[in-house]
N, CA, C and O atoms as a Tripos MOL2 file, in Angstrom:
@<TRIPOS>MOLECULE
protein
  292   291    73     0     0
PROTEIN
NO_CHARGES

@<TRIPOS>ATOM
      1 N          44.2170   90.8680   44.8310 N.3       1 UNK1
      2 CA         42.7590   90.4260   44.3550 C.3       1 UNK1
      3 C          42.0140   90.5440   45.4550 C.2       1 UNK1
      4 O          41.0850   91.3520   45.4400 O.2       1 UNK1
      5 N          42.3190   89.6370   46.8050 N.am      2 UNK2
      6 CA         41.3350   89.6880   48.1770 C.3       2 UNK2
      7 C          41.0730   91.1520   48.7320 C.2       2 UNK2
      8 O          40.2010   91.4660   49.5420 O.2       2 UNK2
      9 N          42.0360   92.0120   48.1090 N.am      3 UNK3
     10 CA         41.8450   93.2670   48.3950 C.3       3 UNK3
     11 C          40.7700   94.2690   48.1160 C.2       3 UNK3
     12 O          40.1130   94.9910   48.8670 O.2       3 UNK3
     13 N          40.7830   94.0610   46.4630 N.am      4 UNK4
     14 CA         39.6890   94.2930   45.6220 C.3       4 UNK4
     15 C          38.2330   93.9110   45.6770 C.2       4 UNK4
     16 O          37.2480   94.5870   45.3810 O.2       4 UNK4
     17 N          38.3200   92.6510   46.1320 N.am      5 UNK5
     18 CA         36.8160   91.9980   46.0180 C.3       5 UNK5
     19 C          36.2600   91.4120   47.3940 C.2       5 UNK5
     20 O          36.1530   90.2040   47.6060 O.2       5 UNK5
     21 N          35.9010   92.4590   48.3490 N.am      6 UNK6
     22 CA         35.3030   92.4500   49.7870 C.3       6 UNK6
     23 C          34.0720   91.8900   49.9400 C.2       6 UNK6
     24 O          33.6910   91.0840   49.0910 O.2       6 UNK6
     25 N          33.4430   92.1440   50.7810 N.am      7 UNK7
     26 CA         32.4490   91.9550   51.0030 C.3       7 UNK7
     27 C          31.6100   93.5610   50.5940 C.2       7 UNK7
     28 O          30.7810   93.6310   49.6870 O.2       7 UNK7
     29 N          31.9380   94.5170   51.2770 N.am      8 UNK8
     30 CA         31.2350   95.5050   51.4130 C.3       8 UNK8
     31 C          32.3480   96.5460   50.2530 C.2       8 UNK8
     32 O          33.5450   96.2940   50.1150 O.2       8 UNK8
     33 N          31.6360   97.6820   49.5370 N.am      9 UNK9
     34 CA         32.3110   98.2170   48.5240 C.3       9 UNK9
     35 C          33.6400   99.3690   49.2250 C.2       9 UNK9
     36 O          34.7920   99.5910   48.8520 O.2       9 UNK9
     37 N          32.8200   99.9050   50.3690 N.am     10 UNK10
     38 CA         33.5440  100.6660   51.3490 C.3      10 UNK10
     39 C          34.9860  100.3650   51.3650 C.2      10 UNK10
     40 O          35.8380  101.2350   51.1870 O.2      10 UNK10
     41 N          35.3310   98.7390   51.6460 N.am     11 UNK11
     42 CA         36.4820   98.2210   51.6720 C.3      11 UNK11
     43 C          37.4160   97.7890   50.6370 C.2      11 UNK11
     44 O          38.6340   97.6810   50.7800 O.2      11 UNK11
     45 N          36.6080   97.5050   49.3750 N.am     12 UNK12
     46 CA         37.0390   97.3130   48.2510 C.3      12 UNK12
     47 C          37.7600   98.9390   48.1010 C.2      12 UNK12
     48 O          38.9470   98.9550   47.7760 O.2      12 UNK12
     49 N          37.2360   99.9470   48.2730 N.am     13 UNK13
     50 CA         38.0280  100.9880   47.9160 C.3      13 UNK13
     51 C          38.8300  101.5280   48.7220 C.2      13 UNK13
     52 O          39.5350  102.4730   48.3660 O.2      13 UNK13
     53 N          38.8680  101.0010   50.0130 N.am     14 UNK14
     54 CA         40.0550  101.4380   51.1660 C.3      14 UNK14
     55 C          41.3830  100.2680   51.0380 C.2      14 UNK14
     56 O          42.5860  100.4930   51.1680 O.2      14 UNK14
     57 N          40.7950   99.1630   50.7850 N.am     15 UNK15
     58 CA         42.1390   97.9210   50.6980 C.3      15 UNK15
     59 C          42.3700   97.9100   49.5820 C.2      15 UNK15
     60 O          43.4110   97.2570   49.6590 O.2      15 UNK15
     61 N          42.2130   98.1740   48.1640 N.am     16 UNK16
     62 CA         42.4230   97.7100   47.1500 C.3      16 UNK16
     63 C          43.6840   98.7160   46.8490 C.2      16 UNK16
     64 O          44.8430   98.3080   46.7800 O.2      16 UNK16
     65 N          43.3130  100.0350   46.6860 N.am     17 UNK17
     66 CA         44.5070  101.0160   46.5900 C.3      17 UNK17
     67 C          45.7060  100.9570   47.5260 C.2      17 UNK17
     68 O          46.8540  101.1090   47.1100 O.2      17 UNK17
     69 N          45.4010  100.7270   48.8240 N.am     18 UNK18
     70 CA         46.5220  100.4160   49.8710 C.3      18 UNK18
     71 C          47.3610   99.1500   49.2440 C.2      18 UNK18
     72 O          48.5500   99.2750   48.9490 O.2      18 UNK18
     73 N          46.6230   97.8890   49.0630 N.am     19 UNK19
     74 CA         47.4280   96.8220   48.3270 C.3      19 UNK19
     75 C          48.4190   97.1520   47.2980 C.2      19 UNK19
     76 O          49.5860   96.7660   47.2280 O.2      19 UNK19
     77 N          47.5750   98.1620   46.2740 N.am     20 UNK20
     78 CA         48.2830   98.2390   45.0960 C.3      20 UNK20
     79 C          49.3860   98.8170   45.1910 C.2      20 UNK20
     80 O          50.3830   98.5760   44.5100 O.2      20 UNK20
     81 N          49.2160  100.0520   46.5030 N.am     21 UNK21
     82 CA         50.5000  100.9470   46.5420 C.3      21 UNK21
     83 C          51.4720  100.2770   47.2600 C.2      21 UNK21
     84 O          52.5810  100.1470   46.7420 O.2      21 UNK21
     85 N          51.1730   99.6610   48.7730 N.am     22 UNK22
     86 CA         52.1170   99.3610   49.3380 C.3      22 UNK22
     87 C          52.6830   97.9630   49.8490 C.2      22 UNK22
     88 O          53.7100   97.8050   50.5090 O.2      22 UNK22
     89 N          51.5440   96.6940   49.2790 N.am     23 UNK23
     90 CA         52.1770   95.5960   49.5760 C.3      23 UNK23
     91 C          53.4760   95.2470   49.1070 C.2      23 UNK23
     92 O          54.0270   94.3810   49.7870 O.2      23 UNK23
     93 N          54.1600   95.7110   48.0650 N.am     24 UNK24
     94 CA         55.3490   95.7410   47.8220 C.3      24 UNK24
     95 C          56.2760   95.8840   48.7650 C.2      24 UNK24
     96 O          57.2290   95.1350   48.9790 O.2      24 UNK24
     97 N          55.9300   97.0240   49.4220 N.am     25 UNK25
     98 CA         56.9750   97.3180   50.5100 C.3      25 UNK25
     99 C          56.8010   96.7490   52.0730 C.2      25 UNK25
    100 O          57.5870   97.2010   52.9060 O.2      25 UNK25
    101 N          55.9500   95.9210   52.4370 N.am     26 UNK26
    102 CA         55.4770   95.2900   53.3750 C.3      26 UNK26
    103 C          56.8370   94.0360   53.6070 C.2      26 UNK26
    104 O          57.2900   93.3680   52.6780 O.2      26 UNK26
    105 N          57.2600   93.9540   54.9120 N.am     27 UNK27
    106 CA         58.0720   92.9610   55.2860 C.3      27 UNK27
    107 C          57.1730   91.6810   55.3850 C.2      27 UNK27
    108 O          55.9490   91.8140   55.3980 O.2      27 UNK27
    109 N          57.7620   90.4320   55.4550 N.am     28 UNK28
    110 CA         57.2870   89.2190   55.5810 C.3      28 UNK28
    111 C          56.1660   89.3880   56.8150 C.2      28 UNK28
    112 O          54.9490   89.2080   56.8410 O.2      28 UNK28
    113 N          56.9340   89.7270   57.6160 N.am     29 UNK29
    114 CA         55.8220   89.6380   59.1460 C.3      29 UNK29
    115 C          54.4860   90.2990   58.7560 C.2      29 UNK29
    116 O          53.3710   89.8800   59.0650 O.2      29 UNK29
    117 N          54.8360   91.6490   57.8650 N.am     30 UNK30
    118 CA         53.6670   92.4960   57.6870 C.3      30 UNK30
    119 C          52.7070   91.9790   56.7590 C.2      30 UNK30
    120 O          51.5040   92.1980   56.9010 O.2      30 UNK30
    121 N          53.1510   91.3420   55.8680 N.am     31 UNK31
    122 CA         52.2050   90.5880   54.6100 C.3      31 UNK31
    123 C          51.4900   89.3260   55.2580 C.2      31 UNK31
    124 O          50.4430   88.9290   54.7460 O.2      31 UNK31
    125 N          52.0600   88.6380   56.4490 N.am     32 UNK32
    126 CA         51.4260   87.7560   57.3420 C.3      32 UNK32
    127 C          50.5080   88.3660   57.9480 C.2      32 UNK32
    128 O          49.3900   87.9610   57.6300 O.2      32 UNK32
    129 N          50.5250   89.1180   58.6400 N.am     33 UNK33
    130 CA         49.6200   90.0830   59.3050 C.3      33 UNK33
    131 C          48.5950   90.7300   58.5160 C.2      33 UNK33
    132 O          47.4750   90.7350   59.0260 O.2      33 UNK33
    133 N          48.7600   91.3940   57.1410 N.am     34 UNK34
    134 CA         47.6580   91.7630   56.3890 C.3      34 UNK34
    135 C          46.8060   90.6720   55.8160 C.2      34 UNK34
    136 O          45.5870   90.7930   55.6910 O.2      34 UNK34
    137 N          47.3880   89.7490   55.5180 N.am     35 UNK35
    138 CA         46.5880   88.2830   55.3540 C.3      35 UNK35
    139 C          45.8150   87.8790   56.3200 C.2      35 UNK35
    140 O          44.6910   87.4220   56.1110 O.2      35 UNK35
    141 N          46.4230   88.0260   57.6640 N.am     36 UNK36
    142 CA         45.3320   87.6500   58.6640 C.3      36 UNK36
    143 C          44.2480   88.6620   58.9010 C.2      36 UNK36
    144 O          43.1310   88.3510   59.3140 O.2      36 UNK36
    145 N          44.6790   90.0580   58.5820 N.am     37 UNK37
    146 CA         43.6130   91.1360   58.6260 C.3      37 UNK37
    147 C          42.3580   90.7620   57.5810 C.2      37 UNK37
    148 O          41.1460   90.8220   57.7880 O.2      37 UNK37
    149 N          43.0200   90.3940   56.5010 N.am     38 UNK38
    150 CA         41.9820   90.0510   55.2230 C.3      38 UNK38
    151 C          40.8100   88.9810   55.8500 C.2      38 UNK38
    152 O          39.6660   88.9680   55.3930 O.2      38 UNK38
    153 N          41.1480   88.2930   56.7020 N.am     39 UNK39
    154 CA         40.1870   87.0780   57.1600 C.3      39 UNK39
    155 C          39.0380   87.8880   58.2520 C.2      39 UNK39
    156 O          38.0370   87.3360   58.7100 O.2      39 UNK39
    157 N          39.3080   88.8090   58.4310 N.am     40 UNK40
    158 CA         38.2810   89.6690   59.6520 C.3      40 UNK40
    159 C          37.2080   90.1780   59.0280 C.2      40 UNK40
    160 O          37.3900   90.6300   57.8970 O.2      40 UNK40
    161 N          36.1830   90.2100   59.4730 N.am     41 UNK41
    162 CA         34.5570   90.6910   59.2110 C.3      41 UNK41
    163 C          34.9850   91.9840   58.7380 C.2      41 UNK41
    164 O          35.7090   92.7680   59.3510 O.2      41 UNK41
    165 N          34.2770   92.2020   57.1480 N.am     42 UNK42
    166 CA         34.8350   93.8550   56.8430 C.3      42 UNK42
    167 C          33.9380   94.8450   57.4730 C.2      42 UNK42
    168 O          34.2260   96.0010   57.1640 O.2      42 UNK42
    169 N          32.7370   94.6890   58.4230 N.am     43 UNK43
    170 CA         32.4270   95.6140   58.9660 C.3      43 UNK43
    171 C          33.2130   96.1900   60.0190 C.2      43 UNK43
    172 O          33.2310   97.3900   60.2960 O.2      43 UNK43
    173 N          33.9610   95.1450   60.6830 N.am     44 UNK44
    174 CA         34.8250   95.4280   61.9910 C.3      44 UNK44
    175 C          35.8080   96.0610   61.0280 C.2      44 UNK44
    176 O          35.7710   97.2890   61.0990 O.2      44 UNK44
    177 N          36.5570   95.6510   60.2710 N.am     45 UNK45
    178 CA         37.7580   96.4980   59.5440 C.3      45 UNK45
    179 C          37.0570   97.7250   59.5120 C.2      45 UNK45
    180 O          37.1710   98.5630   60.4070 O.2      45 UNK45
    181 N          36.2280   97.8860   58.3690 N.am     46 UNK46
    182 CA         35.3980   99.4720   58.2240 C.3      46 UNK46
    183 C          35.3830  100.1060   59.6280 C.2      46 UNK46
    184 O          35.8450  101.2460   59.6460 O.2      46 UNK46
    185 N          35.0380   99.7160   60.5740 N.am     47 UNK47
    186 CA         35.0220  100.4060   62.1150 C.3      47 UNK47
    187 C          36.2430  100.6090   62.4820 C.2      47 UNK47
    188 O          36.3780  101.6270   63.1600 O.2      47 UNK47
    189 N          37.3920   99.8830   62.2400 N.am     48 UNK48
    190 CA         38.7270  100.0450   62.8650 C.3      48 UNK48
    191 C          39.3440  101.0390   61.7070 C.2      48 UNK48
    192 O          40.1530  101.8530   62.1510 O.2      48 UNK48
    193 N          39.1310  101.0900   60.5210 N.am     49 UNK49
    194 CA         39.9010  101.7550   59.8550 C.3      49 UNK49
    195 C          39.5350  103.3000   59.8000 C.2      49 UNK49
    196 O          40.2370  104.3020   59.6650 O.2      49 UNK49
    197 N          37.9470  103.0810   59.9820 N.am     50 UNK50
    198 CA         37.2580  104.9260   60.0880 C.3      50 UNK50
    199 C          37.2420  105.4930   61.4300 C.2      50 UNK50
    200 O          36.7090  106.5710   61.6920 O.2      50 UNK50
    201 N          38.0130  104.5230   62.5310 N.am     51 UNK51
    202 CA         38.2700  105.0150   63.6980 C.3      51 UNK51
    203 C          36.9080  104.9610   64.7610 C.2      51 UNK51
    204 O          36.8170  105.5430   65.8430 O.2      51 UNK51
    205 N          36.0300  104.2040   64.2000 N.am     52 UNK52
    206 CA         34.6320  103.9840   64.9640 C.3      52 UNK52
    207 C          34.7670  102.8670   66.0840 C.2      52 UNK52
    208 O          33.9430  102.6110   66.9630 O.2      52 UNK52
    209 N          36.3260  102.0980   65.7910 N.am     53 UNK53
    210 CA         36.1600  101.2700   66.9070 C.3      53 UNK53
    211 C          37.7510  100.9840   67.0460 C.2      53 UNK53
    212 O          38.5340  101.0580   66.1000 O.2      53 UNK53
    213 N          38.0490  100.6990   68.1690 N.am     54 UNK54
    214 CA         39.9220  100.2380   68.4620 C.3      54 UNK54
    215 C          40.1030   98.9800   67.5360 C.2      54 UNK54
    216 O          39.1030   98.2800   67.3700 O.2      54 UNK54
    217 N          41.0700   98.6830   67.0250 N.am     55 UNK55
    218 CA         41.3670   97.0900   66.4340 C.3      55 UNK55
    219 C          42.1690   96.4790   67.4100 C.2      55 UNK55
    220 O          42.8440   97.1830   68.1610 O.2      55 UNK55
    221 N          42.1840   94.9300   67.5150 N.am     56 UNK56
    222 CA         43.0940   94.4720   67.9730 C.3      56 UNK56
    223 C          44.4950   95.0970   68.1230 C.2      56 UNK56
    224 O          45.0900   95.6910   67.2240 O.2      56 UNK56
    225 N          44.8790   94.9170   69.1980 N.am     57 UNK57
    226 CA         46.5790   95.4430   69.2970 C.3      57 UNK57
    227 C          47.4200   95.0310   68.2000 C.2      57 UNK57
    228 O          48.2520   95.7840   67.6950 O.2      57 UNK57
    229 N          47.1990   93.7500   67.7960 N.am     58 UNK58
    230 CA         48.4050   93.2000   66.7810 C.3      58 UNK58
    231 C          48.1300   93.8960   65.8080 C.2      58 UNK58
    232 O          49.1330   94.1410   65.1370 O.2      58 UNK58
    233 N          46.6220   94.6110   65.1780 N.am     59 UNK59
    234 CA         46.4670   95.2450   63.9950 C.3      59 UNK59
    235 C          46.8010   96.4640   63.8610 C.2      59 UNK59
    236 O          47.0030   97.0710   62.8090 O.2      59 UNK59
    237 N          46.8850   96.9610   65.2740 N.am     60 UNK60
    238 CA         46.8980   98.7350   65.3790 C.3      60 UNK60
    239 C          47.8640   99.1450   64.4670 C.2      60 UNK60
    240 O          47.4160   99.8690   63.5780 O.2      60 UNK60
    241 N          49.2110   98.8710   64.4110 N.am     61 UNK61
    242 CA         50.0590   99.8060   63.4400 C.3      61 UNK61
    243 C          49.8280   99.5790   62.1990 C.2      61 UNK61
    244 O          50.2080  100.4450   61.4110 O.2      61 UNK61
    245 N          49.0510   98.1920   61.5830 N.am     62 UNK62
    246 CA         48.8390   98.1210   60.1280 C.3      62 UNK62
    247 C          47.7440   98.9860   59.8720 C.2      62 UNK62
    248 O          47.6760   99.7650   58.9220 O.2      62 UNK62
    249 N          46.5660   98.7560   61.0900 N.am     63 UNK63
    250 CA         45.2390   99.6610   60.4330 C.3      63 UNK63
    251 C          45.3030  100.9400   60.4770 C.2      63 UNK63
    252 O          44.3820  101.4760   59.8600 O.2      63 UNK63
    253 N          46.1930  101.7960   61.0740 N.am     64 UNK64
    254 CA         46.7910  102.9670   61.2050 C.3      64 UNK64
    255 C          47.1810  103.3800   59.9350 C.2      64 UNK64
    256 O          46.6560  104.3020   59.3110 O.2      64 UNK64
    257 N          48.4190  102.4560   59.4320 N.am     65 UNK65
    258 CA         48.9030  103.0500   58.0500 C.3      65 UNK65
    259 C          47.7990  102.5770   56.8660 C.2      65 UNK65
    260 O          47.7800  103.3350   55.8970 O.2      65 UNK65
    261 N          46.9600  101.5330   56.8140 N.am     66 UNK66
    262 CA         45.7130  101.6690   55.5240 C.3      66 UNK66
    263 C          45.0080  102.8690   55.9880 C.2      66 UNK66
    264 O          44.7420  103.4920   54.9600 O.2      66 UNK66
    265 N          44.5500  103.5420   57.0430 N.am     67 UNK67
    266 CA         43.6870  104.7100   57.5820 C.3      67 UNK67
    267 C          44.5750  105.4960   57.1780 C.2      67 UNK67
    268 O          44.1650  105.8830   56.0830 O.2      67 UNK67
    269 N          45.4370  105.9200   57.3660 N.am     68 UNK68
    270 CA         46.3520  107.0260   56.5030 C.3      68 UNK68
    271 C          46.4870  107.0170   54.9420 C.2      68 UNK68
    272 O          46.3080  108.0890   54.3640 O.2      68 UNK68
    273 N          46.7770  105.9330   54.2340 N.am     69 UNK69
    274 CA         46.9310  105.7820   52.9450 C.3      69 UNK69
    275 C          45.4340  105.8920   52.2930 C.2      69 UNK69
    276 O          45.3130  106.0490   51.0780 O.2      69 UNK69
    277 N          44.4890  105.8180   53.0160 N.am     70 UNK70
    278 CA         43.1950  105.9520   52.7670 C.3      70 UNK70
    279 C          42.6820  107.5490   52.6890 C.2      70 UNK70
    280 O          42.0850  108.0540   51.7390 O.2      70 UNK70
    281 N          43.1520  108.3470   54.1970 N.am     71 UNK71
    282 CA         42.9030  109.6810   54.3210 C.3      71 UNK71
    283 C          43.8940  110.2080   53.2800 C.2      71 UNK71
    284 O          43.6900  111.4170   53.1740 O.2      71 UNK71
    285 N          44.6920  109.8900   52.6240 N.am     72 UNK72
    286 CA         45.6770  110.7070   51.9620 C.3      72 UNK72
    287 C          45.3160  110.5530   50.3350 C.2      72 UNK72
    288 O          46.0770  111.0660   49.5150 O.2      72 UNK72
    289 N          44.1890  109.8660   49.9260 N.am     73 UNK73
    290 CA         43.8400  109.6470   48.4500 C.3      73 UNK73
    291 C          42.6960  111.0120   48.3980 C.2      73 UNK73
    292 O          42.1020  111.2800   47.3540 O.2      73 UNK73
@<TRIPOS>BOND
     1     1     2 1
     2     2     3 1
     3     3     4 2
     4     3     5 am
     5     5     6 1
     6     6     7 1
     7     7     8 2
     8     7     9 am
     9     9    10 1
    10    10    11 1
    11    11    12 2
    12    11    13 am
    13    13    14 1
    14    14    15 1
    15    15    16 2
    16    15    17 am
    17    17    18 1
    18    18    19 1
    19    19    20 2
    20    19    21 am
    21    21    22 1
    22    22    23 1
    23    23    24 2
    24    23    25 am
    25    25    26 1
    26    26    27 1
    27    27    28 2
    28    27    29 am
    29    29    30 1
    30    30    31 1
    31    31    32 2
    32    31    33 am
    33    33    34 1
    34    34    35 1
    35    35    36 2
    36    35    37 am
    37    37    38 1
    38    38    39 1
    39    39    40 2
    40    39    41 am
    41    41    42 1
    42    42    43 1
    43    43    44 2
    44    43    45 am
    45    45    46 1
    46    46    47 1
    47    47    48 2
    48    47    49 am
    49    49    50 1
    50    50    51 1
    51    51    52 2
    52    51    53 am
    53    53    54 1
    54    54    55 1
    55    55    56 2
    56    55    57 am
    57    57    58 1
    58    58    59 1
    59    59    60 2
    60    59    61 am
    61    61    62 1
    62    62    63 1
    63    63    64 2
    64    63    65 am
    65    65    66 1
    66    66    67 1
    67    67    68 2
    68    67    69 am
    69    69    70 1
    70    70    71 1
    71    71    72 2
    72    71    73 am
    73    73    74 1
    74    74    75 1
    75    75    76 2
    76    75    77 am
    77    77    78 1
    78    78    79 1
    79    79    80 2
    80    79    81 am
    81    81    82 1
    82    82    83 1
    83    83    84 2
    84    83    85 am
    85    85    86 1
    86    86    87 1
    87    87    88 2
    88    87    89 am
    89    89    90 1
    90    90    91 1
    91    91    92 2
    92    91    93 am
    93    93    94 1
    94    94    95 1
    95    95    96 2
    96    95    97 am
    97    97    98 1
    98    98    99 1
    99    99   100 2
   100    99   101 am
   101   101   102 1
   102   102   103 1
   103   103   104 2
   104   103   105 am
   105   105   106 1
   106   106   107 1
   107   107   108 2
   108   107   109 am
   109   109   110 1
   110   110   111 1
   111   111   112 2
   112   111   113 am
   113   113   114 1
   114   114   115 1
   115   115   116 2
   116   115   117 am
   117   117   118 1
   118   118   119 1
   119   119   120 2
   120   119   121 am
   121   121   122 1
   122   122   123 1
   123   123   124 2
   124   123   125 am
   125   125   126 1
   126   126   127 1
   127   127   128 2
   128   127   129 am
   129   129   130 1
   130   130   131 1
   131   131   132 2
   132   131   133 am
   133   133   134 1
   134   134   135 1
   135   135   136 2
   136   135   137 am
   137   137   138 1
   138   138   139 1
   139   139   140 2
   140   139   141 am
   141   141   142 1
   142   142   143 1
   143   143   144 2
   144   143   145 am
   145   145   146 1
   146   146   147 1
   147   147   148 2
   148   147   149 am
   149   149   150 1
   150   150   151 1
   151   151   152 2
   152   151   153 am
   153   153   154 1
   154   154   155 1
   155   155   156 2
   156   155   157 am
   157   157   158 1
   158   158   159 1
   159   159   160 2
   160   159   161 am
   161   161   162 1
   162   162   163 1
   163   163   164 2
   164   163   165 am
   165   165   166 1
   166   166   167 1
   167   167   168 2
   168   167   169 am
   169   169   170 1
   170   170   171 1
   171   171   172 2
   172   171   173 am
   173   173   174 1
   174   174   175 1
   175   175   176 2
   176   175   177 am
   177   177   178 1
   178   178   179 1
   179   179   180 2
   180   179   181 am
   181   181   182 1
   182   182   183 1
   183   183   184 2
   184   183   185 am
   185   185   186 1
   186   186   187 1
   187   187   188 2
   188   187   189 am
   189   189   190 1
   190   190   191 1
   191   191   192 2
   192   191   193 am
   193   193   194 1
   194   194   195 1
   195   195   196 2
   196   195   197 am
   197   197   198 1
   198   198   199 1
   199   199   200 2
   200   199   201 am
   201   201   202 1
   202   202   203 1
   203   203   204 2
   204   203   205 am
   205   205   206 1
   206   206   207 1
   207   207   208 2
   208   207   209 am
   209   209   210 1
   210   210   211 1
   211   211   212 2
   212   211   213 am
   213   213   214 1
   214   214   215 1
   215   215   216 2
   216   215   217 am
   217   217   218 1
   218   218   219 1
   219   219   220 2
   220   219   221 am
   221   221   222 1
   222   222   223 1
   223   223   224 2
   224   223   225 am
   225   225   226 1
   226   226   227 1
   227   227   228 2
   228   227   229 am
   229   229   230 1
   230   230   231 1
   231   231   232 2
   232   231   233 am
   233   233   234 1
   234   234   235 1
   235   235   236 2
   236   235   237 am
   237   237   238 1
   238   238   239 1
   239   239   240 2
   240   239   241 am
   241   241   242 1
   242   242   243 1
   243   243   244 2
   244   243   245 am
   245   245   246 1
   246   246   247 1
   247   247   248 2
   248   247   249 am
   249   249   250 1
   250   250   251 1
   251   251   252 2
   252   251   253 am
   253   253   254 1
   254   254   255 1
   255   255   256 2
   256   255   257 am
   257   257   258 1
   258   258   259 1
   259   259   260 2
   260   259   261 am
   261   261   262 1
   262   262   263 1
   263   263   264 2
   264   263   265 am
   265   265   266 1
   266   266   267 1
   267   267   268 2
   268   267   269 am
   269   269   270 1
   270   270   271 1
   271   271   272 2
   272   271   273 am
   273   273   274 1
   274   274   275 1
   275   275   276 2
   276   275   277 am
   277   277   278 1
   278   278   279 1
   279   279   280 2
   280   279   281 am
   281   281   282 1
   282   282   283 1
   283   283   284 2
   284   283   285 am
   285   285   286 1
   286   286   287 1
   287   287   288 2
   288   287   289 am
   289   289   290 1
   290   290   291 1
   291   291   292 2
@<TRIPOS>SUBSTRUCTURE
     1 UNK1         2 RESIDUE 1 A UNK
     2 UNK2         6 RESIDUE 1 A UNK
     3 UNK3        10 RESIDUE 1 A UNK
     4 UNK4        14 RESIDUE 1 A UNK
     5 UNK5        18 RESIDUE 1 A UNK
     6 UNK6        22 RESIDUE 1 A UNK
     7 UNK7        26 RESIDUE 1 A UNK
     8 UNK8        30 RESIDUE 1 A UNK
     9 UNK9        34 RESIDUE 1 A UNK
    10 UNK10       38 RESIDUE 1 A UNK
    11 UNK11       42 RESIDUE 1 A UNK
    12 UNK12       46 RESIDUE 1 A UNK
    13 UNK13       50 RESIDUE 1 A UNK
    14 UNK14       54 RESIDUE 1 A UNK
    15 UNK15       58 RESIDUE 1 A UNK
    16 UNK16       62 RESIDUE 1 A UNK
    17 UNK17       66 RESIDUE 1 A UNK
    18 UNK18       70 RESIDUE 1 A UNK
    19 UNK19       74 RESIDUE 1 A UNK
    20 UNK20       78 RESIDUE 1 A UNK
    21 UNK21       82 RESIDUE 1 A UNK
    22 UNK22       86 RESIDUE 1 A UNK
    23 UNK23       90 RESIDUE 1 A UNK
    24 UNK24       94 RESIDUE 1 A UNK
    25 UNK25       98 RESIDUE 1 A UNK
    26 UNK26      102 RESIDUE 1 A UNK
    27 UNK27      106 RESIDUE 1 A UNK
    28 UNK28      110 RESIDUE 1 A UNK
    29 UNK29      114 RESIDUE 1 A UNK
    30 UNK30      118 RESIDUE 1 A UNK
    31 UNK31      122 RESIDUE 1 A UNK
    32 UNK32      126 RESIDUE 1 A UNK
    33 UNK33      130 RESIDUE 1 A UNK
    34 UNK34      134 RESIDUE 1 A UNK
    35 UNK35      138 RESIDUE 1 A UNK
    36 UNK36      142 RESIDUE 1 A UNK
    37 UNK37      146 RESIDUE 1 A UNK
    38 UNK38      150 RESIDUE 1 A UNK
    39 UNK39      154 RESIDUE 1 A UNK
    40 UNK40      158 RESIDUE 1 A UNK
    41 UNK41      162 RESIDUE 1 A UNK
    42 UNK42      166 RESIDUE 1 A UNK
    43 UNK43      170 RESIDUE 1 A UNK
    44 UNK44      174 RESIDUE 1 A UNK
    45 UNK45      178 RESIDUE 1 A UNK
    46 UNK46      182 RESIDUE 1 A UNK
    47 UNK47      186 RESIDUE 1 A UNK
    48 UNK48      190 RESIDUE 1 A UNK
    49 UNK49      194 RESIDUE 1 A UNK
    50 UNK50      198 RESIDUE 1 A UNK
    51 UNK51      202 RESIDUE 1 A UNK
    52 UNK52      206 RESIDUE 1 A UNK
    53 UNK53      210 RESIDUE 1 A UNK
    54 UNK54      214 RESIDUE 1 A UNK
    55 UNK55      218 RESIDUE 1 A UNK
    56 UNK56      222 RESIDUE 1 A UNK
    57 UNK57      226 RESIDUE 1 A UNK
    58 UNK58      230 RESIDUE 1 A UNK
    59 UNK59      234 RESIDUE 1 A UNK
    60 UNK60      238 RESIDUE 1 A UNK
    61 UNK61      242 RESIDUE 1 A UNK
    62 UNK62      246 RESIDUE 1 A UNK
    63 UNK63      250 RESIDUE 1 A UNK
    64 UNK64      254 RESIDUE 1 A UNK
    65 UNK65      258 RESIDUE 1 A UNK
    66 UNK66      262 RESIDUE 1 A UNK
    67 UNK67      266 RESIDUE 1 A UNK
    68 UNK68      270 RESIDUE 1 A UNK
    69 UNK69      274 RESIDUE 1 A UNK
    70 UNK70      278 RESIDUE 1 A UNK
    71 UNK71      282 RESIDUE 1 A UNK
    72 UNK72      286 RESIDUE 1 A UNK
    73 UNK73      290 RESIDUE 1 A UNK
């Protein structure tokens, strides 16, 4: 639900489909990291996923996975 109800529509359209398709395959640690990622500011998230800014190192693999999923649609 938190993936589909973000502050900006762009993040709804990026995180919602990712959550629907990939959350079941994430490990417990990855799910905890995803939960922490959802606490971040939507504008920062959008910049990270779109490649406009580099995410914190802890988020880098997860953000890359989200960006790849968004690009595959």
